[in-house]
N, C-alpha and C positions, 0 to 999 in steps of 0.2 A: 569421424565427427570434429568438427572446429570448436574453438573457444578455449579459453584459458581457465585453469583452475582458480575458483574464488579463494580458497584456503586450502592447506594440505589435507588430503582426505584422511579420515581417521583409519588407523590401524585395526586389523581384526585378529583376534587370538588365534595362533596357528597359521596365519598368513602373513607375508611381508606387507609393509605399508605400500601405498599406491602412488609412487612419485610421479611427477611429470603428467603429460596430458594423454598419454594412452593407457588403456586397461593393461594390467601386467599379469602375468600367470600366477596362479598360486597352486597349492599342494596337489589338487587332483588333475592339474594340467588344463583346466578350463581358464577362462578369463573372469576377471572380477565382475559380478552381476551388476547390472545397472538399472536403476529406476529413473524413467523419463516422466518429468512433470511439465504438462503445458499449462502456462499462465502468461501469455504474450499480450500483456495489456500494460496498464500504467502504474505509477508509483503507489497510489492509494489501493489499487487491486493487489499489488504485490504484498503490501502490508496487512490487507485484510486476510490474505492467504497464509500468513505467517504461522497460525496455529496449526493449520493442516499440514505445512511443510515440516514442522517440528514433530508432529505425529508420524509422519512418514519416516523421518530420520531415525526416530525411536523403533518403529516397527521394522525397519530394514537397516540395522547397524552395519551389516557387512556388505551392503551395497553402495556402489558410487551413486549418489543422488544428482542427477542432471536437471536443470530447470531451463526450459524453453522460454525465454522472455527477452525483452529488448536489451541489446548490449549495455546501453547506459544505466541499466538497474543492476549491473554486476556488483557495485559496492554495497547495495542495499541487501542483495542475496548473500554476500559474504556476512554482513551484520548479524543475519538471523542464526547463524551458526548451524544451518540446516543443510545447506547447499555446498556440494563439492565443485560444481562447474555450471557455468552459464553456457547455454546453447543459444546464440543469438537468434532471435525469431520476432517478427512484427509484421503488421499488415496496417494499412491506413484504416481509419474509422473503427478501430477496435475489432476488426474483422479477424477471421481465422487466417493464420499464414497458408499460402499455397502448398509449401513444402517445408521439411525440416532438413538441415544439413547434417543428416545422421550417417555415419558408416560403421561397418563392423557388425557383429552379431546383433540381431533383434534385441531390444530391452526386455529384461526379465519381467519388469512391471511397467505399464504406461498408466498414468494417471491424468485425467481430463479435469483440470481446475480452470478451465477457459469458458466453457458454457455447457449446454446440454443438447445441442443439436447435431445433426449429421456431419456438417463439415469438419468439426473438431474430432468427432468419433472417426471419421474415415481418414483424416490426416494421421491419426495415431495407429489406426488398424492397417494402413498400408506398410507401417514398420514391422508387422508381424510379431507384436509383442506376446509373450507367453501368457500374460495376463492383463486385461484392461479394467481398470476402475473408472467408472463413469455413471452419469445419471442415464435413466432410460428415456427412449424417445420412440415413438410409434414408427418412425422412418428407419430406424436402426434396430429392428427387433433382436438382432443377434446379440445386442448389448443388454445383458441382464442386470440391471442396475436399480437402485432405488428411485422413486418418483421425484420429479422437480416441482417445487413449490415456489411460484413467482412471487409471493408476498414474504419470503423467509429472509431473515438478515444475512447479509453475505458472509460474515464470519461463521455463523452457525451453519449455513448451507454446507459449506465444505468439510466442516467437522462431521456432519450428519452423513455426507457421502461415505467418509471413511469409517464411520462407526458401522455402516451398513455391511461393510466388508470385514468387520471384527477387529478394526484399528481404534484404539481409544484415542480421542482427540479432544482437547480442552479449548473452547474458543476464547478463554480469558488469556492465554498463553501468547501475550502480545508484545512484551516488552523487548526493547533493543538496548545494548549496553551504550553507555555514553561515548561518543566518538572521541579520540585523543586529540583532535584539532581543537585550537581555542576559538571560542565564539568571537565573531566580529562585532557583536553589539550585546554583551552580557547585561541581562536585567531589562532589556527593551520589551515593549509590546510590539509583536509582529503583525502587520496586517499584509494580507495577501489576497488582492482583489481578483486574480484570475482563477479559471477553472477550465475543465475540458471542453465546455460549450458555453455561449453566450446565455443560455436559459439558466445557468447556475452561477452567473456573475451579478453580484450586488452592485448596485449604481456607484460610480467612483465617487460622485459627490457625497454620498452618504459615507463612504470611507473616510473622505476628507473631513467631514464634519465630526467623526469620532476621533480622527488623528488631532484636529485642532482643540477638541475638548480635553484630551489627555495631555497634550503639550501644555495646556493653560493650568493643569494641575501639577506641571514639573515632570511629566513622564517623558522618557525617551520613547520614541516611536520610529520604527524602521518599516520599510515596505519591500515586499520581495515579489518575483514574478518568475515565470518560466522563460525558456530560451525564445519563445515566439511572442512574449508579453512586454517587450520593452516599452512599447507606446503607451500601453495601459498603466504600467508603473510610473512612466514620466508624467503622465496626466494626473494621477494622484499626487505624486510629489510635488508638482507645481500648485496645484489647488491647496494643499496643506502646507506649502512654504517649508518642505523639508530640505535640510541640507544635503549636499552630495554623499556625504559620508554615512547617510541613513537610507540610501536608495541603493538596493541590491537587484537590479533588473538584469534581464539576459540569462537567467538561469544559473543560480550558484552551483559550483560542484557539490556532489552529494556530501562530502565530509564537512565543508562549511555549513551547508544549509542544516544539516543534522546538529551540528554543534550550535548554530544560532538558535534552533528549536529548543534544544535541550537545556540552554541557559536562559530561555526567554521568561519574563514575567508572565506572558500570556501569549496566546496565538488567535487571532481573529481572521476567520476566512470562510468561503463557502464550502460546499460539499465537494472536496478536492484532496489531493494527495497530502498536502501539509497538514490537514486536519488529522489524517491517521498518523503522521509523524509525530504530531504533538502527544497523541494518545501512546504511541510507542515509547516516548520518553517521559511519560507522565507529566507533562507540562500543561498548566491549566488553558483551557481552550474554550472559545465561544465559536460555534459552527452555525453558520446560516443556511437552513435547509429550504429547499424548493428547486425543482418540481418534485423531487423524491423525498419521501418522509425519512426521518431519523430511525424509524422501525426497521429500515433495510440497510441503511449505511451509516448510522450514527455511532457515536462513542459508546463505550460501555457505561452502565449507570453508576456514576461516581460523581461526589460534588465538585471535583476539579474540572469537570467537562460540561458544558451547558449547550445544549442543542436548542436553537430558536426555530420555531416551526409554527405556521398557522395551518390547521387541518383543512383539507379540501381535496378534491380529486387530483390524481396524479397527472402530472404534465409530461412533456416530452424532455427527458434528460439531455438530448442532444439538439434542443431547439435553438433557433436563432435569435430570439428575443428573451429578455429577462423574465422569468416565470412570475405570473401574478401573486402566487404565494410567497415568493421571495421578496416582491415589493412591499408586502404588507409589514415588513420588518423595518422598523425604524431606528435611527441612530440612538435615540434615547433608550430603545430597548437592549441595544448592544451595551451602552454605557452602564445600564443597570446590572446587566449580566457581569460585566467586569467588575463592578462594585462589589457585587456578590461574592466573586472569586477572592477579591482583596479581603474580604472579611472573614474568609475561611482560615482556620487553624489546623492545617494539614501538614504533618511532619514530612520532611524531604524524603522522597521515596528512594530506595536502593537502586543502583544502577541497573541491575538485571534480575529481578526476582523470579521465583519459579513460575509465577502466574500473576493474574491480576492487571486491571488496567493502568 
């Protein structure tokens, strides 16, 4: 198996610690057992899966927990405190990877946190795990798991999967510790215009209107974007006349992005990874939903998180045009939500509570 440890694996009473990248023998002559978790998706998906990962960590304290996920998410995996090693895995369009670079004995436990269909089931069963935890599907009748509910919230979905196998899981166990890196813009309002698909991108000119209104009130506004969103960020910065010091395009490294979000006054974005990062750091947020409702991907119910949504039929979350539900959200609605956040008297949250949003 390839991939580097994300942090020193925990020691187990009666067994030596597990240094380095290979499983080491312990008292009975066997190898350290491993739990393999498949979630080869994006930042928001990984953050939504944190409660399930932590539940698995508690359930299998003597195992090495290996997360199959994109290599660039290794720092996020480390921040959860639940993952020992990242096994790089990804496929275009959120698909299931064709193979996993797994060597050595089969995993003691394999967990499908990627989806509920035969591709992810079969990817894991080819590794011959002693136990597979997964949702049921009619095309893989050999998987004896709980039913899949399409309308279920993503955090609750994976916790329910584990509870069906006798593993206690708390969907509110979301918080991440504050990163050690300093924020590049402490106290700023962060605008993030990008998302995984055009259907979830609120128009740039509306973000610019919000930025202009906030700056007129004396607020610092910064804009961020992913590695492939430099043009989008540049267009917003130009419309809002933002200085270069307040433009973070091209994809900030995770430690800087995490620090920026942790020390932000608020985060405004569509339904994408940075919204989940704001929740993980208890940073006030305004998240613009469409075409998928917040009942499936939204923040936990808490006054510091505002989800804007105009109810209607679900659209295509991977569509090529901005969803009509998202277009019904106005800049004034976003500014009112930010005003409501400013009016709150919420004490600063500790860095890493046991649970809660």
